[in-house]
N, C-alpha and C positions, 0 to 999 in steps of 0.2 A: 504493500500500500504506500509506503514511503511518505513523501511530502504531499501526496494528492488527497489522502483520506485520513480521517481520525475516527476513533471509536469512543463514544461517551456512554456512560451507564450509571445506574442507580441501584441500590439495594434497599428494598422496602420491607419492613416487618409489619405485615398486615394484621388486622384485628382478629382474623379467623385462624391464626396460627400458621399461615403460609408465608414463606419467605419468597419474595418476588424479585427477580433480577431483570431490570430493564436495560436494553442495549440499543444504541442508535449508531448508524453509519453516517458520518458527516463529511461532505466535500469541503476541504480546507479553503478552496479558492473563494467561495461565496457563502460558506457556512450552511449550505442547503442540506436538508436531511434526505438522504437517499433511501434509507430503510429504517424501520423501527420494529422491534419485537421483544418479547419477554418470556421468561421461563419461571415456573413455580416449583419450589422444593418444600418438602416437609421440614419443619424446624428440627435441627439436630445440634449436638454439643458444639461442633466446630463452628457452625454458622452463628449460634448464640454468642460464642466467644468473640467473633468478629463484630457483631452488632454492639455488644457491650463495651467494646474498646472505645466507642465514641468518636466524634470528629468526622472529618471527611478526608479521604486520601485516595490517590490513584483513580480519580474520576468517580468515586462512589459518594452518593448522598444518602445518608442513613435516616433522614427524617422527612424529606419532602417527596410526596408522591407525584407522579406524572398526572397532569390533568386530562380530562376527557377529550379535549380538542387537539391533542397530539396524535399523529405527528403533523406539524405545519412547517412551511418554509416560504421563501420569497415566491416560489412558483406555485405554492399550495397554501395561500394565506387563509386565515379565518375571516369570513365576511362579517362586517360590523355595520349596523344600521345607525347612521349619525342622528343624534338627538337635536332638539331645538333650544335647549338651555342646559344649565349645569346639573339638572336633574336627569340627564341622559342615563340610559341603561348602563350599569356596570357589569362588565364581563370579568368573572373571577378566574384567575389562572395561577399556575405555580411555575417557578423557575428552578430547574435542577442544575447541577454542575455542568457548565458548558452549554446550557440551554439558551435558545433565542426564540421568541414568539413573534409571529407575523400577523398583522391585521390588514384587511383590504377595506378602504374607505372610498366611496364614490359620492361626492356631494351633488345635491340636486339644484344648487344655485351658486352664483358667484358671491361668496361671503368670506368672512374671517372664520377659520376653523380652529377650535381649541381641542387639543388632545392631552390627556394627562393620566397618570397612574395614581392609585390610591393604596393605602396600607402602610405597613412598617418596613417593607423590603426596600433597600436602596436600589433604585432602578435607573437605567440609562436608555434614552429613547432616540431613535433615528427616523427621519421622515423622507420618503423617496417618491419620485415620479415612477410609477410602475412600468410605463412603456420604455422610457430611456434608462431606467435604473439610476438616474442621477440623484445624489443625496441633496435634499433641499434644506434640511435643518437637522440639528441634533441638540440634545439637552440632558443635563444631569439632575440638578436640584432646584429648578425654577418652580416646582409645585410645592405642595405642603410638606414640610419636613424634608425627607430625602427622596421625595417623589419627583418624577420628571414631568415637565409640561412644555408643550410647543404650541405656539399660535402662528398660523400661516394663512395668507390670502389664497384661496383655492378657486378653481374654475368648475362650473357645472359640468357634470358628465365625465370629468377626468378621473382616472383611476390612480389612487395613491396607496402606498404601503407604509405602515408603521411597524418598525422593529423594536422590540423591547428585550433587554437583557439585564442581568444583575450587574450592578457596578462592581468592578474589581472581583468578579466571580461570585458575588453574593447570591445565595439561594433563598427561596421562601415564597410565600403567597403574596399576591398583589391583585389589584383590580385595574381595569382599563375602561375609559369612557371618552367620548368625543361628541362635540356639538358645534353647530353653526351659530354665530352671533348675528342676530338680525340687525341690519343697519337702520339707525334712526334717520329719518329723512331730514337732511339739512340742505338749504339752498347753496349753490356755488357762490363763493365770495367774489368781490369785484376784481380780484387779482388773477383769476383764472383766465386762460390756462397757465399754470406754473408748475407743471409736473416734472420738469427737468431743469438743468442748469441753463440751457439755451433760452428757456422761457422765463427765467427768474426775473422778478420785478424788483426795482430799486427800493430800499428802505433807508431813511435818513437816520443818522446817529441822534439819539435823544428823543426820537418819536417812536410810536408803536403802531402796528397794523393789526387789524382783526381779520382772521381767516377762519375757514371751516374745512373739516374733512367730510366732503359731501358724498363720497363713494367709498366702498369697502377697501379699495386699494389706493385711495388718494394720498399723495405726498405733495408737499409744498416746498418751493425754493424761493429764496430771496437773495439779493446781492447787495453789498454795501461797500463804501469807500472809506478807508481810514486815511486821514490827512495828517493827523498828529499822533505819532507813536505814543503808546501808553497802555494803561490797564483798562479793560473793558469788560462789562458783564452782559451776557447774551441770555435771554430767558424766553421760554415758551410756556404759557400756563392757561388753564381754562378760564373763561370769562365769568362763569357763574359759581364754580366751586373748584376744589383741588382734586376732583375725581377723574379728570381727564389726564391720561397717562401719555405725556408727550415725550418724544425722543428727538434730539438734535445732533447734527454732525456738521462740523465746520471744515471748509476747504479753502485753499489758497487759489490764486488766479489760474494755476496750472492743474487744478482739480486734485491736488494732493491733500489727503485727509490730515487735518491738524489735531483735532480733538473731538470728542463726542461725549454725550451725557444722557442719562435716563432720568434719575430722580434727585439730582443735585440741588434742586430749588426747594426741597422740603416736600414731603408727601409725594405726589406724582408729577410735580412740575420738573421740567428740565432746565438746567442752568449751567453756564460756563463763565468762569472769571479767569481771564488770562491776559498776558501782555501781547499786544499786536503792533507790528511795524506798519508803516505806511504801505498802502496797496489795496487791491481789489480782493474781496472775499465773498464766498458763497456759503449759504446755510441751507441745509436740508432738514425739513421737519416732517415727522410722521407720528402716528400713534401706535402703541404696541400692546395695548391691553383691551379692555372691553370696548364695545362699539361706541364711538363718540356721540354724545348727546348734547353738545354745546359748542359754540365757537371758542376760539382761543386767540390770545394776543402774542405777538412777537415784538420784542424790544431789544435795542442795543444801546447801552448807556456807558459813557465815559466815567471812570471812577475819579 
């Protein structure tokens, strides 16, 4: 088998007195499961001694049973029906040593998709375009505790794959759920279109502009001129409350990224305070959390 294949297995002490040996043949190139099977043995002294030694070694998991949705792989994922809010159905699964779980998601509309794990197992999540197998995003601990969470703007009818594994080989039980965030209808602001640097509108130092995220994938760009080198504060925050989670990234005139921020303004506002030399700069603004329900302001102030 060499470098092309690997064998992963678990030993489970079942409640009915049977010792069950699970074995899976895994292709090392893409971690796809080629075959899965198990054998049952009556409990005997030798096996009891092995189980009582505790821990996990040599690819054996002594406490986590394989779930009923195994075997699954990138080419044979578990279909998941996307929910409409965070009360979406939770699929309960287990991760054994070397295990990876795969879910197929097909959204019915162009929206922001939230995917997350639940439970106490430290999970790691990856998100793929099924057709191209391109990895679109990955996450470790953005969810509650050590759970993974990914938010991504998806297209209706496209097929996506979510892969979940234990972080650093951790095993255990976990839940998976996903839902689309329904976009609140906001009117386009007066600066549209401004979805890229080429269409960025000018903002003056010391003034503010009010913008909206009026579509699920809307991003806004502004540009500004620094004539006096010094310290400046750049901020994007909700007009009505601090519940709008803005994200900003600053670029120089050659579109080299200088700095970025998520929640530096307190709560969910984004804020950058830094020294800037004379020149032309560009700022990209987006939202990264729940669907925007209010306009926001952008301001650039000399300190």
